[in-house]
N, C-alpha and C positions, 0 to 999 in steps of 0.2 A: 552461390554457396554462402551459408550463414557463417559469420565470424565465430570461431571457437572460443567463446567468452570464458568458459570455465577453465579451459586449458591455459589461456593467457593469464587469468587470475592466479592460477596455481604456480606459474613458472616465471612470469615477468618480474624483474627486480623492483619495479615501482609498486608492486603489490605486497612486498615483503613486510611482515609484521614488525613493528617497532618493539623496543625493549618494554617489558612489562613484568610485574610481580607474578609469581606462579599462581597465587590465589585468584588471579583474574583471567586465567587461561580460557575458561568457559564463557566469560563475559562479565559485565558489571551491571549494578543496579543503582538507582537513586532512591534512598529511603531516609525520611526524616531529615532532609537537608544535607545528606552526606552520601558519598559514593562508597558502595560496599561490593564485595564479590557477589556474583549472581545468586549463588546458593543461599545467601543471607537475606535476600529480599523477601518481604512479607507484606500482606494486606490484611488488616483486621477483618474478621468475619462479619462484624457489624457495619462495615463500610457499605453504603448503599450501592457503590460501584460493583461490589461482589454480590450483594443480596438481590439487587433489582436491576442490574445492568444500567445504573444511573451514572453515566460517565461518557466522556468523549476522549478520543485519542488521535494520535497521528504517527506516521512512520516516515523518517527520512533515511536515505542510504548514504553510505560513504564508499567511494571508490578511488583507489590510488591516493588515499589520504585526504580526500576532499569531499565535503558535503555536496550533494547534488540538489539544486533548487531549494536550498534551505529557507530562504525568505518566503517562497511560495507556500511551503509546508507550514511555516509558522503563521502566515497570514490566514491560511485555511483553518489552522487550529484555533486561532483567535475567533474566527467566525463561528466555528463549531461551539466554542464555549459560550459565545453570546447567544446563539440560537437555543441552547439548552439551559440558559440562565445559570452558568457556572462561572466562577472567578478563579483565575490562575493564582494560586498562593505565592508563586515566585514574584509576582508583581510587575515584571517588566520583560520585554523581549530580550534585552541584554542578559538578564539573569537566566532566562530560559536557555539562550544560546550557550551560556557558561555551563549550565548543568549538563547539557548534551555533550559539550566538548569535554568536560571533566570525565564523563563516563567512557567516551571513546579513548581518551588519552590513557586512562587506567588500563585498558585492554591492549593497547598498542596495535589495534586492528587497523589495517589500511583499507579493508573492505568489510563494511559493517552494516548491520540492520539496527537502526536506532528507533526505539519505540518509547513514547511517553504519553501520559494521560493526566486528566484531572477528574477526580471522582466527587460525588456529592458529599462524601464523608458520612459519619454516623448521624442518626436522627438526633435532633436537638432534645434537650431534657424535657421541654414543655411540648406536648402534642400540638398545641395551638400554633407553635412556631413553624410547624411543617408546612404551613400555608405560604411562607415567605422565603424565597431563595436566599436572601441575605442573612438568614438566621442559621444557616448551615456552615460548618467548617470544612470547606472544600480541601481536597488533598491532592498533592502532586506525586506521581510515581513514574519511574522510567527504567528501561534496561537497554543494554547493548549486547548483541551476540554476533558471531561471524555472519557475513552476508549469506542469505538464503535465496535460492532460486525456487520459484513456484513449481517449476518442472526442470528436470535435468537436461543435459545436452542431447541425449538420444530422443527424448520427446520433442524438443525444439526442432531438431533436424527433420524428424519425420512428420511433425505437426500432430497436435493432439486431436482426440475424438471428443467433441463437446456435446454434452447431453442437455437438451432442453427439458427442464423439470416439468413433469405432469402433476406431481403430488403437492408442490409447494409454489406459492407466488411470493413476490417481494412485498414486504410490509408497505402498505400504501403511504404515499407522501403526506397525506393529511392525518396519518396516525403518528408516524415518527419521521421527521425530516431527514431524507437520505443525504442531503447536502452536508449535514453534520456527520463527521466520522464517529459513529457511536457504537456502543456495545451490543445493541439489539440485533443480533445476527443469527439467531437459531434457525430462521428460514434458510439462510445461506448454508449453514452447517448441514441441515437435513437434506438439502438438495445435493450436496457432495456425496452423502451416503447413498442416495438414490442413483447417482451417476455410477458409483462403484458397483452397485448391485446389477447395473445394466452394462458393465464392461467398458464404461467410458472413462476418460482421463480427468474431466472437470465438468462443471455444470454452469448453466446460465438460467436465470429466472425471468419470468414475464410478469406483467401487471395483472394477470388473470384475464386479459382481453386480447391476447395474442401479440402484445407489444413487448419487445425485449426491454429489460431494465439494466441489470448488471450481473456479473459473475462474482462468486466469493473472492473478495480482495482485488477485483479486477473490473475494468470497463471493457466492453465488447465493441469491435469494429467489423464492418464488412466492406469488401471491395467489389464493385459491380460496374462493368463497362467503363473503367477508368475513374470512377467516382468512389470516394471514401466516405462512408456514412457511419454515424455512431448515435445511439439513443440520447435524447435530450432531456428526458424526464425520468423520475424514479430511480436516479443513480447518483452516486457520489461524484463530487466535483474533483475527479482524479487529476493529480498533478502529472502523472505519466500520460494520461489521456490528453491533457492540454499540451504536453510536450509532443505527442504524436501528431496532433493537429498542426502544430507549428512546423514540424519536420515535413509533413505532407505538403503544406503550402510552399515550403522551400524547394520541394521537388517538382513543383508545378502541377500538383494533383488537385482536383476539385474536391473540396472537403465540405461536409455539412453535418451539423447536429440536428437530428430530426427523428421522427418516429421510425423505428426499424421493427418490422414484424418477423415472426418465426419463418414464414414463407420466404421473406427476403433473405434471411440468413441461410436457409437451405438452398436457395437458388444463386447464392453469391459465387463470384469467381474465386475469391479468397476471403479469409476472415482471420482475425487475430485478437488477442487479449492484451491489455496494457496494465502493468502494475509496478509498484516500486520493487517488489520481489521478483525480478526477472526481466523487466523492461517490456519488450515486444515478444509475445508468445504466439507462434503460428498455430492456426487451427486448420487441420487437413480434412476433417470429417465432422458431420453433425448427425447425431443419433445413429452413428455407424455408417452413414452414407457419405462417400467422399465428395468434396467440393470439386468443381470443374478445374480450378487452377491449382489445387493442393497448396503446398508451400510455394506460392507464386512470386513473381518478380517484385511486386509492390511490398509485400510483407518482408521479403528478404532485404530489399533496399532500406526499408525503415529500421529493421532490426540492426543492420550493420551500421547505419548512420547514427542511430541512437548511441551505440557504444563508442563509435569513433568520436562523436562530439563530446560525450562525457569525458573520455580520456584526454581529449585536447584541452579540457578545462572550461567547457561551456557551462554557464550557470553554477560555477564552482565557488565554494568557500573553503580555502585551504585550512587544514588543522595544524596546530603547533603541538607536536608530541612531547616537547620539553616540559618538565615540571615548572610551575610558575616562578620558583626561585632560580631556575636555570635560564629562563627566557630573557 
């Protein structure tokens, strides 16, 4: 049986929201170096992050008032910036942590979805300066909203129907590096619409040659004959993916990052997705055909252990909800 995560989040006292000003009830944003109510956040239309998807971002989550794997997310974000030749205007990891903390504190949320990005900023005044990344004024933005699940409790308990996209492939790695968490995701968005048109719950893309890459916002895993496999190329270096690999090893399961084909997915005993928005999401069917094991014992054990370890404080960075002058 899957742990009823949403029910626990809604009712357990450790998830109770801290005091907050009413203007922050929907969330908070980070704009021009200050924390503002979510509705006041803005991005200039001339920012190349908006105009050309020229930006990188990351998402860390908060549960029971604790960031989960914050250092790992920040390290990946720094790698993403470096790969796309962007410079974080905040200047240091400590300043970045403070910005994220300030946003969460303003909302009082004990369970939160924390998003931040660095964009290229506007084009420089001189067209010739567009040849040099250090001539741009990169911008930092962020927001915090209540924690979101990629799918609700009913879908997790039943397991989703995962659609393998026929109409779209993942952007090739030699076009846009998928290891950098970037804004270039129209292929993923269109695959979701395709899944909806075919009565499925979510989608997964291939590289165009039958090898799985990733799902929108998620990494994909299969379980076959006691082995756990996940694609090793063409996908984001997911933090929840890494967490799942660690948990599998702790359970004594054989785990491997390797090529995973569409046929391997369809013939798997079990399958699941991993993401910050929901943790471990069971897959019960692929293209409408049920998997042999459905929501099986491996997926169930990983789902429950993931939340158990998080709530015990594994990889946790506690938040101080007191205002700085009260701390």
